C-alpha positions as a printed Julia matrix, in Angstrom:
847×3 Matrix{Float64}:
   15.77    6.19   -0.65
   12.14    6.22   -1.43
   10.0     9.19   -0.79
    6.59    8.82    1.15
    5.62   12.4     1.9
    6.2    16.11    1.04
    5.71   18.31    3.98
    6.12   22.12    3.0
    6.32   24.76    5.85
    7.03   27.61    2.97
    7.81   27.41   -0.13
    6.56   29.77   -3.22
    3.05   29.32   -3.52
    2.9    26.47   -1.37
    2.04   27.02    2.43
    1.23   24.33    5.21
    1.1    21.46    2.88
    1.29   18.01    3.07
    1.68   15.7     0.03
    1.52   11.92    0.54
    2.81    9.77   -2.18
    0.7     6.64   -2.87
    3.02    4.4    -4.14
    7.14    2.86   -3.9
    6.69    3.17   -7.34
    4.81    5.1    -9.79
    3.29    8.31   -8.32
    1.53   11.23  -10.93
    1.0    14.63   -9.57
   -1.38   16.21  -11.91
   -2.34   19.95  -11.8
   -2.99   22.74  -13.99
   -0.66   25.03  -15.05
    0.27   27.54  -12.41
   -0.57   24.97   -9.39
    2.94   24.66   -8.28
    4.4    21.42   -9.92
    8.02   22.79  -10.98
    7.79   24.33   -7.46
    7.29   20.75   -5.76
   10.49   19.52   -8.12
   12.5    22.41   -7.0
   11.54   21.52   -3.06
   12.53   18.09   -3.26
   15.85   19.19   -4.92
   15.89   21.58   -1.81
   15.41   19.33    0.54
   18.09   16.97   -0.5
   20.98   19.4    -1.92
   20.2    22.71   -0.39
   18.04   25.57   -1.31
   19.5    28.29   -3.8
   20.9    31.53   -2.44
   20.39   34.79   -3.38
   23.0    34.65   -6.11
   20.27   32.83   -8.08
   16.83   35.01   -7.36
   14.86   33.72   -9.71
   15.4    30.0    -8.45
   14.29   31.05   -4.99
   11.13   30.19   -3.75
   11.09   32.83   -0.49
    7.2    32.37    0.29
    5.18   36.19    0.66
    2.66   35.09    3.22
    5.25   33.44    6.06
    8.44   33.56    7.1
    8.68   29.58    7.36
   11.1    28.69    4.76
   11.55   25.12    4.16
    9.78   21.83    4.99
   10.51   18.08    5.55
   10.67   15.04    3.25
    9.64   11.35    5.06
   12.05    9.35    3.24
   12.39    4.84    3.43
   16.25    4.32    3.4
   16.53    0.52    3.53
   13.42   -0.04    5.24
   13.81    2.56    7.88
   11.77    5.65    8.19
   13.86    9.06    8.34
   13.03   12.64    8.35
   14.96   15.19    5.99
   14.68   18.62    7.21
   15.69   21.67    5.93
   14.82   25.33    6.9
   16.05   28.71    5.67
   19.76   29.33    6.84
   23.21   30.12    5.06
   24.85   27.61    2.63
   21.72   26.3     1.35
   19.83   25.86    4.8
   19.73   24.47    7.71
   19.43   20.53    7.36
   18.46   18.05   10.29
   18.28   14.22    9.7
   15.89   12.89   12.44
   14.79    9.08   12.71
   11.07    8.94   12.53
   10.46    6.51   15.3
   12.54    7.19   17.77
   13.07   11.15   16.8
   16.57   10.74   17.62
   18.38   13.03   15.35
   21.21   11.67   12.75
   24.47   13.44   11.92
   24.14   15.37    8.38
   26.96   12.82    7.1
   24.62   10.27    6.73
   22.92   12.17    3.39
   26.16   12.65    2.3
   27.16    9.03    2.17
   23.86    7.95    0.57
   23.87   10.93   -2.16
   27.86    9.64   -3.02
   29.2    11.84   -5.84
   25.42   12.8    -6.3
   25.07   16.83   -6.34
   22.42   18.61   -7.61
   24.3    19.24  -11.23
   24.54   15.09  -11.47
   20.88   14.73  -10.2
   19.55   17.01  -12.93
   21.98   15.13  -15.51
   20.76   11.49  -14.64
   17.39   11.54  -12.53
   15.83   14.46  -13.7
   13.47   14.96  -17.11
   12.0    18.34  -17.94
   13.06   21.0   -20.16
   15.07   19.57  -22.99
   17.37   21.61  -25.06
   17.27   20.21  -28.89
   20.35   21.93  -30.22
   22.35   20.82  -27.13
   21.47   17.23  -27.59
   21.6    16.94  -31.42
   25.46   17.32  -30.43
   25.71   15.15  -27.5
   28.7    12.46  -28.38
   30.13    9.36  -26.54
   32.64   10.67  -24.63
   30.18   13.38  -23.01
   28.3    10.88  -22.13
   30.84    8.96  -20.62
   32.16   11.9   -18.66
   28.68   12.34  -17.16
   29.24    8.74  -16.08
   32.37    8.77  -14.84
   31.51   12.07  -12.91
   29.08    9.92  -10.82
   30.14    6.74  -11.1
   32.41    6.27   -8.12
   33.09    7.93   -5.12
   35.84   10.98   -5.68
   35.87   10.74   -9.3
   34.77   14.4    -9.32
   38.19   15.39   -7.65
   39.73   13.12  -10.44
   37.65   14.92  -13.16
   38.48   17.83  -11.9
   42.42   17.38  -12.02
   42.02   16.24  -15.24
   40.48   19.25  -16.23
   43.05   21.16  -14.73
   45.87   19.06  -16.51
   44.3    19.59  -19.98
   44.29   23.52  -18.86
   47.83   23.47  -17.76
   48.52   20.99  -20.69
   47.15   23.45  -23.54
   49.2    26.8   -22.1
   52.3    24.58  -22.79
   51.32   23.5   -26.58
   48.5    22.88  -28.79
   48.52   21.33  -32.51
   47.02   25.02  -33.87
   48.34   27.55  -31.2
   50.02   30.41  -31.43
   49.98   31.55  -27.35
   51.21   28.42  -26.31
   54.57   29.19  -24.71
   56.05   25.59  -26.63
   54.55   26.62  -29.68
   56.45   30.13  -29.57
   59.63   28.13  -28.74
   59.13   26.12  -31.42
   58.36   28.59  -33.99
   61.37   30.74  -31.98
   63.52   27.43  -32.95
   62.6    27.04  -36.6
   63.57   30.55  -37.27
   66.96   30.33  -35.28
   67.68   27.12  -37.49
   67.27   29.26  -40.07
   69.67   31.6   -38.92
   72.31   29.08  -37.9
   71.93   27.32  -41.31
   73.14   30.87  -43.06
   75.66   31.18  -40.56
   76.69   27.69  -40.7
   77.94   28.18  -44.96
   80.92   29.98  -43.32
   82.56   27.19  -41.68
   84.41   24.61  -43.25
   86.07   23.18  -40.14
   83.57   20.82  -38.48
   83.34   18.01  -40.84
   84.77   15.1   -38.35
   82.66   16.76  -35.58
   79.67   16.78  -37.91
   80.23   13.02  -38.66
   80.59   12.2   -35.06
   77.32   14.04  -34.66
   75.86   12.33  -37.53
   76.47    8.83  -35.87
   75.32   10.28  -32.63
   71.95   11.24  -34.35
   71.93    7.89  -35.81
   71.58    6.07  -32.79
   69.49    8.34  -31.46
   66.72    7.87  -34.38
   67.65    4.24  -33.71
   66.95    4.25  -30.3
   64.24    6.62  -30.75
   62.55    3.98  -33.06
   62.82    1.37  -30.68
   61.38    3.71  -28.26
   58.31    4.25  -30.08
   57.94    0.3   -30.73
   58.63   -0.67  -27.17
   55.8     2.37  -26.2
   53.25    0.54  -28.36
   54.22   -2.72  -26.89
   53.34   -1.33  -23.39
   50.4     0.4   -24.65
   49.29   -2.97  -26.02
   50.05   -4.42  -22.26
   48.39   -1.68  -20.88
   45.15   -2.63  -23.27
   45.82   -6.01  -22.14
   45.22   -5.31  -18.56
   42.84   -3.0   -18.7
   40.31   -5.17  -20.55
   41.57   -8.62  -18.53
   38.9    -8.61  -16.58
   36.37   -8.39  -19.51
   37.65  -11.4   -21.42
   37.63  -13.69  -18.51
   33.79  -12.25  -18.43
   33.73  -13.31  -22.19
   34.97  -16.85  -21.1
   32.12  -16.93  -18.91
   29.54  -15.76  -21.57
   30.88  -18.71  -24.14
   30.09  -21.2   -21.37
   26.73  -19.71  -20.58
   26.16  -19.54  -24.62
   26.14  -23.43  -24.14
   23.45  -23.9   -21.63
   20.46  -25.44  -22.87
   17.18  -23.22  -21.33
   14.15  -25.31  -20.61
   11.07  -23.25  -22.42
    8.1   -21.87  -20.48
    9.84  -19.72  -18.13
    9.8   -16.54  -19.75
    8.52  -13.0   -18.48
    5.19  -13.9   -20.28
    4.48  -17.03  -18.64
    5.56  -15.6   -15.32
    2.61  -12.84  -15.56
    0.37  -15.79  -17.26
    1.3   -17.55  -13.54
    1.06  -14.29  -11.5
   -2.4   -13.74  -13.07
   -3.68  -17.02  -11.88
   -2.49  -16.56   -8.08
   -4.04  -13.2    -8.25
   -7.17  -14.86   -9.43
   -7.53  -17.77   -6.71
   -6.06  -15.11   -3.98
   -8.97  -12.39   -5.27
  -11.28  -15.43   -5.48
  -10.56  -16.6    -1.79
  -10.64  -13.47   -0.56
  -14.23  -12.79   -1.75
  -15.16  -16.3    -0.31
  -13.75  -15.16    2.78
  -15.55  -11.93    2.62
  -19.07  -13.81    1.85
  -18.29  -16.36    4.9
  -17.69  -13.05    6.69
  -20.92  -12.04    5.78
  -22.77  -14.95    6.32
  -21.35  -15.4     9.59
  -22.4   -11.96   10.62
  -26.17  -12.21    9.0
  -26.55  -15.47   11.23
  -27.03  -12.98   14.11
  -30.07  -11.53   12.64
  -32.78  -13.43   14.38
  -36.38  -12.53   14.95
  -37.19  -12.12   18.71
  -40.58  -12.79   20.33
  -41.58   -9.25   19.88
  -41.11   -9.67   16.38
  -42.87  -12.95   16.51
  -45.9   -11.75   18.68
  -45.77   -8.59   16.23
  -46.36  -10.88   13.16
  -49.72  -12.94   14.76
  -51.41   -9.89   15.41
  -49.89   -7.86   12.19
  -53.68   -7.3    10.74
  -55.06   -5.95   13.95
  -52.0    -3.92   14.11
  -52.09   -2.53   10.53
  -55.51   -1.18   11.34
  -54.4     0.8    14.57
  -51.31    1.97   12.17
  -53.76    3.2     9.62
  -55.28    5.35   12.5
  -51.85    6.7    13.07
  -52.26    9.96   11.84
  -55.58   10.5    13.07
  -55.02    9.87   16.52
  -52.22   12.01   16.65
  -54.39   14.88   15.13
  -56.88   13.86   18.11
  -54.16   14.11   20.48
  -52.77   17.67   19.31
  -56.37   18.8    19.37
  -56.84   17.09   22.92
  -53.9    18.54   24.15
  -54.84   22.4    22.43
  -58.35   22.08   23.86
  -57.56   20.86   27.33
  -55.1    24.15   27.07
  -58.04   26.33   26.19
  -60.51   24.68   28.87
  -58.07   25.43   31.22
  -57.33   29.1    30.06
  -61.28   29.44   30.26
  -61.67   28.08   33.72
  -59.37   30.63   34.56
  -61.21   33.34   32.96
  -64.25   32.19   34.79
  -62.55   32.19   38.25
  -61.57   35.5    37.66
  -65.18   36.24   37.09
  -66.93   34.97   40.1
  -63.72   36.65   42.08
  -64.63   40.41   40.65
  -68.63   39.48   40.14
  -69.61   36.77   42.77
  -73.28   38.48   43.61
  -74.06   39.41   40.0
  -73.02   36.14   38.25
  -77.06   34.93   38.46
  -78.22   37.7    36.59
  -79.55   37.82   33.06
  -78.47   39.44   30.14
  -80.61   42.09   28.74
  -81.13   42.8    25.1
  -80.93   46.16   23.45
  -83.97   46.93   23.4
  -84.59   46.03   27.32
  -81.59   48.17   28.17
  -83.28   51.23   26.19
  -85.99   50.67   27.69
  -84.81   50.83   31.16
  -82.75   53.68   30.25
  -86.01   55.61   29.09
  -87.57   54.6    32.54
  -84.51   56.01   34.34
  -84.84   59.21   32.47
  -88.74   59.36   33.33
  -87.93   58.73   36.6
  -85.51   61.47   36.94
  -87.46   63.91   35.27
  -90.8    63.07   37.63
  -88.27   63.37   40.71
  -87.41   66.92   39.5
  -91.24   67.87   39.24
  -91.86   66.65   42.71
  -89.07   68.53   44.13
  -90.28   72.08   42.31
  -93.95   71.44   43.58
  -94.71   73.73   40.71
  -97.62   71.7    39.06
  -98.4    73.1    35.46
 -101.81   72.05   33.84
 -104.03   73.66   31.58
 -106.35   73.66   34.38
 -104.73   75.88   36.53
 -104.13   78.42   34.17
 -107.71   78.68   33.08
 -108.53   79.24   36.66
 -106.04   81.71   37.28
 -107.69   83.78   34.25
 -111.27   83.34   35.72
 -110.2    84.41   39.08
 -107.87   87.31   37.64
 -111.22   88.79   35.99
 -113.23   88.58   38.94
 -110.56   90.39   41.07
 -110.46   92.94   38.77
 -114.07   93.51   38.38
 -114.66   93.16   42.25
 -111.72   96.07   42.61
 -113.83   97.98   39.9
 -117.15   97.8    41.89
 -115.15   99.1    45.15
 -113.63  101.54   43.18
 -117.0   102.52   41.48
 -118.7   102.8    44.87
 -116.95  105.04   46.64
 -117.78  107.53   44.04
 -121.52  106.3    43.74
 -122.99  103.85   45.9
 -121.2   102.07   49.01
 -123.67   98.89   48.54
 -121.61   98.68   44.69
 -118.65   99.3    46.76
 -119.52   96.33   49.96
 -120.57   93.94   47.23
 -117.41   94.7    45.22
 -115.23   93.79   48.79
 -116.95   90.45   48.91
 -116.8    89.69   45.64
 -112.89   90.5    46.2
 -112.76   88.4    49.05
 -114.79   85.83   47.63
 -112.59   85.67   44.47
 -109.49   85.77   46.7
 -110.57   82.86   48.55
 -112.0    80.61   45.6
 -108.77   80.98   44.07
 -106.79   79.89   46.91
 -109.07   76.94   47.66
 -108.79   75.68   43.72
 -105.09   76.19   43.59
 -104.84   74.2    46.49
 -106.82   71.62   45.02
 -104.86   71.18   41.91
 -101.71   71.22   43.17
 -102.55   67.87   45.39
 -104.02   66.74   42.27
 -100.53   67.29   40.36
  -98.47   65.64   43.21
 -100.85   62.93   43.1
 -100.59   62.37   39.39
  -96.85   62.99   40.09
  -96.65   60.2    42.42
  -98.69   57.93   40.5
  -96.14   57.88   37.31
  -93.22   57.86   39.75
  -94.51   54.63   41.11
  -95.42   53.21   37.75
  -91.91   53.64   36.78
  -90.42   51.76   39.89
  -92.95   49.14   39.2
  -91.4    48.71   35.72
  -88.0    48.77   36.99
  -88.39   46.57   39.71
  -90.15   44.03   37.32
  -86.53   44.26   35.51
  -84.8    43.37   38.76
  -87.01   40.71   40.0
  -87.01   39.15   36.24
  -83.46   39.12   35.54
  -82.43   38.66   38.88
  -80.21   41.82   39.58
  -78.76   42.56   43.24
  -78.84   46.37   43.0
  -81.44   48.57   43.26
  -79.5    50.99   41.14
  -80.36   49.92   37.09
  -77.56   51.8    36.27
  -75.5    48.97   38.02
  -77.37   46.87   35.9
  -76.43   48.31   32.6
  -72.61   48.81   33.47
  -72.64   44.92   34.19
  -74.19   44.34   30.62
  -70.59   43.43   29.35
  -69.18   41.48   31.74
  -72.51   39.43   31.73
  -72.38   39.25   28.29
  -68.61   37.99   28.43
  -68.88   35.52   31.01
  -71.97   33.49   29.73
  -69.69   33.76   26.06
  -66.9    31.98   27.9
  -69.19   29.7    30.13
  -70.81   28.68   26.96
  -67.33   28.04   25.51
  -66.45   26.19   28.65
  -69.06   23.84   28.18
  -68.63   23.23   24.58
  -65.05   22.6    24.79
  -65.67   20.3    27.91
  -68.12   18.21   25.42
  -65.25   18.11   22.92
  -62.72   17.51   25.37
  -64.78   14.26   26.89
  -65.72   13.11   23.51
  -61.65   13.17   22.39
  -60.96   11.12   25.62
  -63.11    8.24   25.05
  -61.8     8.29   21.54
  -58.07    7.97   22.73
  -58.62    5.83   25.14
  -60.5     3.33   23.47
  -57.57    3.56   21.03
  -54.45    3.24   23.24
  -56.74    0.42   25.47
  -57.56   -1.59   22.95
  -54.16   -1.75   20.85
  -52.45   -2.18   24.79
  -54.79   -5.7    24.78
  -52.78   -6.36   21.41
  -49.19   -5.5    22.64
  -49.06   -4.29   26.28
  -46.58   -1.3    25.15
  -48.4     1.66   26.64
  -48.4     2.65   30.64
  -51.83    4.18   32.49
  -49.36    6.74   33.99
  -47.89    7.58   30.22
  -49.43   10.78   28.36
  -51.21   10.51   24.91
  -48.18   11.86   23.23
  -45.81    9.41   25.1
  -48.46    6.55   24.29
  -48.28    7.66   20.69
  -44.27    7.65   20.6
  -44.63    4.19   22.09
  -46.75    2.61   19.74
  -45.3     4.31   16.53
  -41.94    3.3    17.99
  -43.11   -0.36   18.74
  -44.72   -0.66   15.11
  -41.32    0.71   13.63
  -38.74   -0.82   15.37
  -40.61   -4.31   14.71
  -41.32   -3.21   11.03
  -37.72   -2.42   10.22
  -36.46   -6.01   12.45
  -38.31   -7.92   10.72
  -38.07   -5.82    7.35
  -33.91   -6.53    8.05
  -34.59  -10.34    8.79
  -36.01  -10.55    5.6
  -33.86   -8.57    3.69
  -30.83  -10.57    5.53
  -32.39  -13.98    4.75
  -32.39  -12.78    0.72
  -28.8   -11.65    1.28
  -28.01  -15.01    2.69
  -29.36  -16.76   -0.31
  -27.99  -14.48   -3.13
  -24.15  -14.94   -0.85
  -24.47  -18.64   -0.68
  -25.32  -18.59   -4.79
  -22.17  -16.37   -5.11
  -20.3   -18.7    -2.77
  -20.77  -21.66   -5.44
  -19.88  -19.63   -8.18
  -16.41  -18.65   -6.9
  -15.63  -22.06   -5.69
  -16.62  -23.49   -9.05
  -14.48  -20.72  -10.62
  -11.6   -21.81   -8.14
  -11.89  -25.87   -9.45
  -11.3   -24.25  -13.23
   -8.44  -22.23  -12.0
   -6.66  -25.04   -9.96
   -7.16  -27.18  -13.11
   -5.33  -24.5   -15.44
   -2.93  -23.69  -12.94
   -2.32  -27.85  -12.73
   -1.93  -27.99  -16.28
    0.41  -24.9   -16.3
    2.66  -26.76  -13.67
    2.34  -30.21  -16.0
    3.74  -28.83  -19.37
    6.82  -27.42  -17.26
    7.39  -30.65  -15.27
    7.08  -28.81  -12.04
    5.2   -29.49   -8.94
    4.16  -25.63   -7.78
    5.3   -22.04   -7.72
    8.34  -22.21   -5.91
   10.1   -24.7    -8.24
    8.29  -22.03  -11.15
   10.3   -19.14   -9.5
   13.43  -20.95   -8.63
   13.83  -21.88  -12.64
   12.66  -18.3   -13.72
   15.09  -16.44  -11.47
   17.75  -18.54  -12.63
   17.03  -18.32  -16.54
   16.46  -14.39  -15.81
   20.06  -13.91  -13.86
   21.43  -16.48  -16.83
   19.75  -14.2   -19.47
   20.97  -10.75  -17.9
   24.36  -12.44  -17.72
   24.47  -13.23  -21.15
   22.89   -9.59  -21.98
   25.66   -8.01  -20.33
   28.09   -9.89  -21.59
   27.1    -9.8   -25.03
   27.64   -6.14  -24.86
   31.14   -6.68  -23.76
   31.57   -8.9   -26.81
   31.14   -6.13  -29.03
   33.38   -4.39  -27.49
   36.21   -6.98  -27.36
   37.57   -8.06  -30.85
   38.34  -11.32  -31.7
   41.89  -10.49  -32.35
   42.1    -9.35  -29.07
   40.27  -12.02  -27.17
   42.92  -14.56  -28.3
   45.34  -12.24  -27.72
   44.89  -11.5   -23.95
   44.13  -15.4   -23.75
   47.73  -16.1   -24.64
   48.72  -15.36  -21.27
   47.54  -17.83  -18.65
   47.24  -15.42  -15.8
   47.57  -11.69  -15.08
   50.58  -12.45  -12.88
   52.45  -13.52  -16.11
   50.69  -10.49  -18.14
   52.04   -7.76  -15.37
   55.62   -9.12  -15.17
   55.49   -8.99  -18.98
   54.3    -5.52  -18.64
   57.18   -4.68  -15.9
   59.88   -5.9   -18.06
   58.54   -3.76  -21.13
   58.36   -0.74  -18.91
   61.83   -1.26  -17.61
   63.19   -1.87  -21.29
   61.19    1.35  -22.35
   62.95    3.18  -18.98
   66.13    2.08  -20.09
   65.77    3.66  -23.82
   64.62    6.58  -22.76
   67.8     7.18  -20.44
   69.7     6.29  -23.51
   67.8     8.87  -26.0
   68.52   11.58  -23.02
   72.01   10.39  -23.14
   72.11   10.58  -26.81
   70.53   13.86  -26.67
   73.31   14.92  -24.32
   75.96   13.57  -26.85
   74.34   15.39  -29.6
   74.19   18.66  -27.69
   77.97   18.74  -26.67
   79.03   17.31  -30.2
   76.88   20.42  -31.48
   78.54   22.95  -29.25
   81.98   22.05  -29.84
   80.96   22.36  -33.65
   80.06   25.54  -32.6
   83.3    26.59  -30.84
   85.12   26.05  -34.33
   83.52   28.56  -35.89
   85.35   31.54  -36.13
   81.95   34.11  -36.73
   81.35   35.6   -33.02
   77.75   35.38  -34.4
   77.61   31.98  -35.36
   78.8    31.24  -31.59
   76.13   32.96  -30.42
   73.47   31.47  -32.33
   74.32   28.19  -31.64
   74.7    29.25  -28.03
   71.26   30.57  -28.23
   70.22   27.37  -30.14
   71.32   25.13  -27.04
   70.06   27.3   -24.5
   66.52   27.23  -26.78
   66.46   23.46  -27.16
   67.06   23.02  -23.29
   64.03   25.27  -22.62
   62.26   22.9   -25.22
   63.54   19.48  -23.96
   62.07   20.71  -20.79
   58.93   22.5   -21.82
   58.45   18.78  -23.71
   58.93   16.98  -20.68
   56.72   18.98  -18.82
   54.03   18.3   -21.39
   54.54   14.79  -21.79
   53.95   14.53  -18.08
   50.96   16.04  -17.99
   49.86   14.23  -21.1
   50.85   10.93  -19.63
   48.86   11.88  -16.3
   45.91   13.09  -18.39
   45.75    9.39  -19.92
   46.4     7.73  -16.77
   43.3     9.22  -15.16
   41.24    8.3   -18.55
   42.48    5.13  -18.53
   41.43    4.93  -14.93
   37.58    6.42  -15.14
   37.46    4.1   -18.02
   38.22    1.23  -15.42
   36.03    2.47  -12.82
   33.43    2.74  -15.07
   34.04   -0.4   -17.15
   30.98   -2.23  -15.93
   28.57    0.75  -15.79
   28.88    1.78  -19.03
   28.05   -1.07  -21.15
   24.85   -1.58  -18.97
   23.61    1.81  -19.58
   24.02    1.7   -23.4
   22.43   -1.5   -23.45
   19.46   -0.12  -21.37
   18.97    2.92  -23.43
   18.8     0.65  -26.88
   16.02   -1.1   -24.67
   14.29    2.05  -24.03
   14.38    3.75  -27.3
   13.08    0.54  -28.69
    9.97    0.38  -26.32
    9.64    4.11  -27.03
    9.68    3.99  -30.74
    7.77    0.84  -30.7
   10.9    -0.95  -32.23
   11.13    1.93  -34.86
   14.76    2.18  -34.12
   16.25   -1.14  -33.43
   20.22    0.28  -32.0
   22.27    2.9   -30.97
   26.06    3.02  -32.11
   28.25    5.18  -30.04
   31.05    6.77  -32.08
   34.15    9.0   -30.51
   32.21   12.52  -32.15
   28.5    11.76  -31.81
   25.92    9.13  -31.94
   24.17    7.46  -34.72
   20.76    5.23  -34.59
   19.8     2.46  -36.75
   16.46    2.41  -37.61
   14.16   -1.1   -38.43
   15.15   -1.01  -42.07
   19.03   -0.71  -41.56
   19.48    2.8   -42.14
   21.43    4.8   -39.9
   21.16    8.24  -39.11
   22.83   10.52  -37.01
   21.12   12.48  -33.83
   20.95   15.53  -36.01
   18.92   14.14  -38.33
   16.31   12.98  -36.43
   12.71   14.69  -35.6
   12.08   16.9   -32.31
   10.04   14.31  -31.0
   12.32   11.27  -31.53
   15.33   13.13  -30.17
   13.24   13.59  -26.85
   12.33    9.86  -26.81
   16.15    9.31  -27.08
   17.61   11.74  -24.38
   14.47   10.2   -21.83
   15.94    6.87  -23.11
   19.51    7.42  -21.92
   18.76    9.68  -19.14
   16.21    6.46  -17.93
   19.11    4.27  -18.56
   21.68    6.39  -16.47
   18.94    6.61  -13.69
   18.35    3.14  -13.8
   21.62    2.37  -13.48
   22.73    4.48  -10.69
   19.95    3.62   -8.79
   21.83    0.35   -8.2
   23.94    2.56   -6.31
   22.72    5.36   -5.17
   18.7     5.11   -4.82
   17.08    8.09   -5.75
   13.93    8.84   -7.07
   13.16    9.93  -10.94
   11.45   13.08  -11.39
    9.34   14.4   -14.43
    8.35   17.6   -15.01
    5.71   17.75  -17.87
    8.35   15.92  -20.41
    5.92   14.62  -23.12
    3.84   17.66  -23.36
    5.02   17.35  -26.71
    4.76   13.89  -27.67
    1.44   12.48  -29.72
   -0.73    9.99  -28.22
    1.38    6.84  -29.72
    4.57    8.19  -28.23
    2.66    8.94  -24.9
    1.53    5.53  -24.62
    5.09    4.38  -25.27
    6.09    6.51  -22.5
    3.64    5.4   -20.17
    4.34    1.66  -20.4
    8.35    2.61  -20.01
    7.56    4.55  -17.06
    5.53    1.79  -15.39
    8.13   -0.7   -16.26
   11.04    1.58  -14.96
    9.17    2.32  -11.69
    9.23   -1.49  -11.04
   12.96   -0.75  -10.08
   13.15    2.79   -9.25
   10.56    5.1    -7.74
    9.25    7.58  -10.25
    7.32   11.01   -9.65
    5.73   12.54  -12.55
    4.02   15.73  -12.59
    1.9    16.75  -15.47
   -0.9    18.99  -16.42
   -2.03   17.02  -19.21
   -5.35   15.06  -17.51
   -4.67   12.14  -20.62
   -2.72   10.79  -17.92
   -5.49    9.25  -15.8
   -6.52    7.2   -19.35
   -3.46    5.43  -19.48
   -2.34    5.02  -15.86
   -4.0     3.89  -12.5
   -6.14    6.17  -10.9
   -4.73    5.16   -7.67
   -1.34    6.16   -8.47
   -2.78    9.61   -9.3
   -2.46   12.84   -6.57
   -4.59   15.93   -7.86
   -3.21   19.47   -6.8
   -4.97   22.24   -7.22
């Protein structure tokens, strides 16, 4: 089973996350502490074996921010992809198995069949390397390792082991070497006490001599039969041992034949690596040449067009036009802006012509002229006011009125005086009065006419001046006030008109410049159309220049690249010739023709070496004496027949012993009847009863013990091939991890012993913590690789090397790489130095 992808719906801190494993061999998941690595390990085990329930609160990873609890594993089983999906539910969650290609569901028994006896505990003991308990591992024994191996060595072994444990418990309740509570121990203690009491009572009896002689004879026969039973039983156990080791001895015969084979040199692992490297180099070089040819084929498509050639011919002229592009662009911007402003001014002029059509021909007045017109208007208003009142005021009129007033007063006085004195004086006074009055009226009338003429003349002068302004500045209105009110509009209009004329000159100049530029450029390239706007013409010119420059640059660059590619191609071809020569020398030195012949010989030698290695381990287990003893039998049938005969003899002896026991008991009972003392009779009866109970308990104990031994033998036979391979592999791995510092692992009944390169042996408990960790890791990997041949599961390593120094870490990385060739390894770590030891393509970073 290869894990391809983890799809997490919700599991601890992981929610809606996908993790794609990059390799079927070694995958490194790198992340800082608290990034969720241990959670991922729990997730994988949860999908395979079920999630922890509420009884394991601290081992559950129920997410807090989502109701989804569970996820999927995409796995490859024998080349077919399956989705293992498990979501929250009873009994470890609801499991679904789906074919990835069709979406069809598969029975959940499919996963059970693949896992076989591997449950969560077995997986943790074999395929998982994480927390390390130094104290517990220092006490590990060969029996404990065998127990772990037997537990998952074959389907159904767990039931046998459970039965064995039950038998041991039941047996211990019956009898224990150093116990007081087991039932048989109590009975034996009671029997010993009863014998003492019987012996005391027996002293009082004298009539049992004959019976006692008979009893002694029976006892003698019983002892003789019992000794023969032990001998036959030992013989049967030896035959059983021969049967148990029959297959191993047959393999040893093959081993002796293999030792005689002479293997040609030059086909070792190092030689295969050299050959693989040569072919890898050839493949890489051929791939590179193929890539170069592909690039050359692609580059052949780069050719100059007619337009590119025309561009090249007129390159100098085009460069001149190109140098003026920025200026022309500014001219176009200025031209467009001026056109916009010109149109705006034209609209303003049209508005003025519409609103002031009759007055726009008039000339504007300056401030002095406006002031003078305002003064003339004021004078005209004053003169008109005086004319309307007819009250000419002059100095002359006032003086005349004064003179005439004196004459009138004199005349009145003379008239008054003549009335009293002389009438002539009164008459003269009357004449003077009439004359003075008439003269005064006459003179006043003349003065009034003169004043009116003067006002009229002044008014006429004012009107002449105003008329002069009207004609001089071409005003239509007779009212000078209208002229004054018109001045702001006249000034704005003239200003707009001036700006318009100025802008028109600039536009005409720009227009001429632009037309000249584009017309001349078009004579060379024929790029622009007369209907195009100047902006469009500029874009076409720029596009034409940029396009052709770019295409010519690509062509030239492509030509340079082609030259470089051809040169590189020649170098690679030369290198291939050298490597092929090396390859021919390699084949010639080994007297072979090709790689297939090398691989065939390599595979043949590897198989022989593996068989020899495996058989050498068996050779260490089978002593020379045992080997020759078993080989005395020409076949297994002969051995089985002898076993059956001895077993039958043992059964016959057992029956004879039981019969003798019965006779002995009867004689003892008869002796007890001869005893006159009733107490002695009671004790004998008690003894007989107690003996029956002891015999019954002994039979039960013996049956349980024999059943337990039978299960042990059966488990040993079931894992006989597996255990040596695992032990041998563990020794190899431990040597790699310690850089050959430890050369042998010896398995004793009570403990493991290690042999250092200097032949000094150590107990596990004497090792340093780091070396102990290396031993544990070597044993775990050896079991994982051994069992993976039957139960293909990935090895999970959760930061198992955080206590290692750089040397130990380097050796561990080498071993992981080696093991990952046979078993998928998922290594989760927070150690950033892993990037220095392993290929970055196998590293997956998480946050």
